N, C-alpha and C positions, 0 to 999 in steps of 0.2 A: 582193159576199162570200160566202165559203161557209165558216159555220160552224155548229158544232151548236146546236141550237135547242133550249130547255126544252119540255120532254113537254107543258106545261101553264102557260099564260100569262095574266095579270090582265087583268079585261075592258078593252077597248078605252079607256072612258073612265075608270078608274082611274089618281089623279094618281101612284102610286108606279110603279116598273118592275116589268117580267112577273119574277117568281123562280117557280122550283121547287117544288112542294108537300112537306111534310115528308112524306111517310106515315108510319104506325107501323110499315109494313112496311119503311119504306128506315130505321127507327133500330133498329129490332129486327136487321137487316141488318149494320149498323153493329158494334154489341155483338158478335153473333157473328163480326165479322172481327176484331176486337179480341182475342177469346179464343183465335180456332183458329189465326191467322197469327202470325206473328214479323217479317212485313214490316210498317214505320212507316213512314206516310210524313205529308203536311201533314194536317190534321183532314177528312176527308174529306166536308164539310159536305153537297153536290150532287152526286148520282151522275145526272148527264145525260148518255142516250144516242139517238140517232135514232129508236131500235128504242119510246123512252117507258117502257121497264121501269129503274128504277132499279138493280134485282141484273144488269141485264149489264156495265154496266160496273165494278162492284164485284169482280165475279168474277173479274175481270183480275186482280187481285192474286194472286200468287202464290208462294211460298219457293223457286219455280224446280225443284216436283216431288220427291214425294217426302218424309219425314219425316225431321226431325232427329234425328241420334242422341240419348239420352238425357246423353252426357256430352260432347257438343257445344254449344257457346253459340247461342242463337237468331242468326237474322240478324235485323239492323236496316236499314232502307235510310229516309234522309232528307234532308233538303235540306242542303247545304253551302254553310258562308258561307265568304267570301274570307279570316276571321281563319285558317282551318283551312288553308294556301295551304301551307304545309311541308307536311302531311302526306298532304295529296295529291298533291304534285310528286313527293315521294318514292317512292309508289306509283307514278304514271304511270313516271316514271326507272328504275324496276326492273322494268318491265312489258315483255314483248320487242313489244309494238305499239304503246306507247307514243309518240305524237307531241308539237311543237310546239303542235298547236292544242287537243292535252288537257290542256295546261299553264295554270296559274291567271297566266302571264305573257299569255298569248293572250285568257283572260279579260278581263284589265285593260283590254286594249289596245281590244278591242270596247267593253264596258261605258263608256270613258271618252270611245267616238267616238261611237256610234250608240242608237238609244232603246230598244232590247230588253233584256228583262231576265233575267238570268241564273238559270236552273235548276240548279242541277249537283247531282245526285244521288251520295251516297254509302251504299254496302254494307260494314257493319261484324259481325265477328263477335267476340265477346270485347274491343271495344276495339279492335280491331285492322281495318285496311282491308284490304276484301278485295274489291272493285268498286266503279267508278265511272263514270257516266255525263254528261258535260258538255253542257250544253244553253241555247239561249237561247230565248225565246220571241218568236217574232218575229211583228209584226201589220203586214200589207199590205192595202191597200184593194180590191185586187183577186183576188188568189190566196187569199185567205182566211187563218186566224191557224192559225201551225204552230209545232212543235218541233222547231229544228234542230241538230244536234251533226255540228258548229257551224258556224255561218255565216261566212263571208270565209274559210274554212278548206278543204283539199281533204281533212283527214283530222277522224277524230271517232269517236264511237260509242261502246260500251261497254267497257269494260278489265276483267276478273275474273279470278278463281284459275281458276274451272272453270265449266264451262256452266249448270249450275243457278242460281249468282249472275247472272250475266249476263241470262238468262230471268227472274232476279227483277227486277232493275232495267228491264228490257225492259216487264214488266207493269206494274210502280210508275210507267215514264214514259208507257203507258196511261192507267191511273189519273188520273195529274196532267192529260193531255191532255182525259180527260173531266172533269174538274173545272175547265178551264178555257176549256171548249168549245174546243179546237184540233182539226181537221178531218183533221189531216196532220202525222206525225212522221218527218222526215229523218235518219239516221243516215248518216255518212259515213266508212262502215269500222269497225272495232274486231271485235268478235267474231262469229263467224259466225253461220251463219242463227240468226236469234231466233225464238223464237214469236210467230207473229201477224203478222208483219213478210214483205214480199216483197221480194224481191232486186231491184234498179235497176241495168241494165246498158250504162248508157249511160257510163259514164268507163272510161277506160284510163289505167292507172298504168303509169310508167319508172322503174325502179331498175335498178343496177349495183352490182357491188364494182370497189373503187376497188383499184389496185397496193399492194403493201407498201411499197412501193423507190419516190421520186418520180422518177428517173432514167426509170422504165418506162411514166410518162405517154405519150412520144411512141408508143411502140406499144400504147398502149391505147387509144387516139386510134385509129379507121381512118384506113386510105391517103388517103383522097380526102378528108377531114376536116382531116386533118395538113396536104395542100396549103393547103387554105383557110387552116389558122393561119398558116403560113408566108408565105403572101401579104400575108394583111392586115401583118404585121409589116416585111417585106421589101419589098414591091411599094406600098403603100401608106400606110406610115409609122404606121401606128394602134399609140398606145400605151396602157399603164392606168394609173390613178390609183385609190389606196385613200383611203378615211375618210368621218366623217360628215358632214364639212363639204360634201360631194357631194349633200344629201337633197333640196335644190332642184331641184338639175339632174335628179336621177334621177325625180323626181315628174314635174318637166314633160314630158321624154322617155315616162316611162310614161304619162300622160295622154294625149301626142300617137300614141303608136301605139296606144291603145285607142280612138281614136276611128278612126283608121284600119283596125282591126276589128269596127266595128262595134258596139263594146262599152263598156257603163258604167265608168268611173274612178271609185276610191275617194277619199274626201278628202285633202289631204295630211295632215290632223291625224291620220288612222289610220297612216302611215306613221310620224309621229313618236311617237305613243304606241306603237307597236312595238317601236321602237329604244329605247325609253324603257323600256318592260318588258323586254327580251329581254338591255338591257348586253351583255355580251361574248359574246350568242351571235348575233352578226349583223355582216352586213359589205357596204359598199357601193362599189362598184366603178364608175367612170366610163370610157369608150374615146372617146380624141382623134383624131381623123384630121389630121395637122399639126396641131395645138393645137385644132381646133373640135371640140367635144363631138358625138356621133353615137351614142352607144348608153350605156347601165347598164343595173345589174343589182342588185337589193340580194336578199341571200341570208340564210338563217339556219341556224345548228347545232342536234342536240340528240341527245345520246346521241352516239354515232359516226357519225351521218351528216350531209349539207352538203345543203341543198335551196338551188336558186337559184329564187326565186320571184315578186318582181317584174319584169318586164322594160321596156324601153322604149328605143325609135331613132329615128331619123329615116330619110327614105326611103334617104338616101345609106348607108345603113349596111351594106343587103343588099349594094353591089355592093363595098364594101372591106372584106368578112370580120368586121366588128365584133363581130358577134355570136357567131361560132366564137372569135375569141379569147377573150373574156371568159368562155365558157364553158371552153374549153380551161385559160385560168390559172385559175380556181377548182377545176378540178380538182386541177391542180398544187399548189396552196396548201392545198386539204384533205388529200391524199398527207402534205405535206411537217408537218402537224398531228396523223397519225395517224388521224385518220378513215378508216374502210374502208367506209363507201356514199354515192354520187353519188345522191340522189333526184330525178330528172327533174320531178318533180310530177306532173300528170296533164291531159290530153286528152278532148275530147272524142270519141267514137267517128266522129262525123262529119266532123270536124274534119280533112284530111289533111293540110292543110301542116303543122301542128303536130306529128303524131306522125310523119309523115315525116321532118321535120328530126332528132327523138330517135332515129330509126332510124339516119337519117345518121352518127349520133354512136357507133351501134353499142348500143344500147339496144332490148331487146324489149318488147312492151307485155304487161301483163295485165289483167284486166278488175278493176277494184276493187270490192271486196265493197260496195258501197252496198245500203242497207236503206229500206223505208220502210213506216208503216203507215198507212192511211187509214181513217177511222170507218166504219162499214158503211153501204150505203145511201146515203152522200156522192159528190155531180159533185163535183169540187176542178178547180179553176185550174192550168193547168200553167202553170209560171214559166220553166220552162227556155227557153234559147235556141232549141231545137228545136221551141218551139208556135209553131202558125199566128200567132197575136197578136205573140209576140216577131219572129219572122221579118218579121214586115209592116211593124214597125216601125223594125228594123236596116238598111231597104234607106235613110233617109233620115239617118239618123245620119253617115256619112262625109262629108255633104255640109253638114253644120252648122260654121261657124266654130268654133274652139278655145275662142275668149272664151264660147262658148253651151256647148259641153259639158263642159268643163272645172267649172262650178258647177254646171251641172244635173246634170250625172253623179254631184258628190258628192254632191248633194240626192236622186235618186233611189234611190244604191243603199243607203239605209236601208229600202227596201221589194226589194230585187232582190240578194240575198245569197249569190250566185256560186255 
């Protein structure tokens, strides 16, 4: 387990656990920070870094560079509670980079399903929210403790009105990571390159504008994909049903598909929590081939975008074009409701199968602006599917029966956050 260690520990024979010493220098530094900086976080009790210097962690708190004008209210950064959900969601809704993963609904679903503690930072100026950074404190036994924005989502990161506020949020996150002894901060999107963070180029995003007129969907879909949709309807008799009553079938098809892809499935209660939290912002569709369920899709909407997020299918779904029909029907449904963007989610850069399918539908890939901060001099484990340890374990996953992978995947997913 890779975590930040206190720079000084109690003797081995002591009954109490080791704690960092609170030096006079540290106390003076806290007072100086409170006087000079307008950024306020938690009580910064223990400034611990791998270098052993309490100064280096605290000095990472900034106001975004420069001094605020005398007439401008100070910037205040603090942890946000779920009680402030309406103000938070109003800011996310108004921000052009806001996603469903930034919302309080996603926070509620994750917090009610997994043991991770929410650490949501709010930047305010004069009582008005000017930036947010949603994070969860994720504790893993093998990849160390880290702050993730956000787990189980393909989006996240800092949203701010300007670059100084975004950097102030990033610095506050680093200070919080030092306090919690987190070795890594993962940001899945949000503001552009933040101070002290490195870009992670391992994931591709696929977004495309929808036509204004639903009748133009036929030409919006490329010719070969359009042929697959037509064959699914006319040749294979695939039909589409819609409704939340298909949740159980959708999760079972999803978990079957994840096993075939050598990936962990999330627990069913996470699906149920998401549906409960999003209310009128989700849609479940089920594809049947001559009455037999072969594929399912769980999609979410946010602002003017629709995102197909959870997909499940049997082996027979590939031969009858059920996936093509599900996505084409979703695009038509979104256009009829005035949505303007089809967000096809992400794919790993090395996952050519998923990326090629999306390109087959006319989507072009863009590198997602993921960013990561790693504590200095720390050698942390890589929990991504591309790491050698995970790649080795994935060889055996598809060989296990579903009665094993479904509960085991749901249990393991608390430590592997997607």
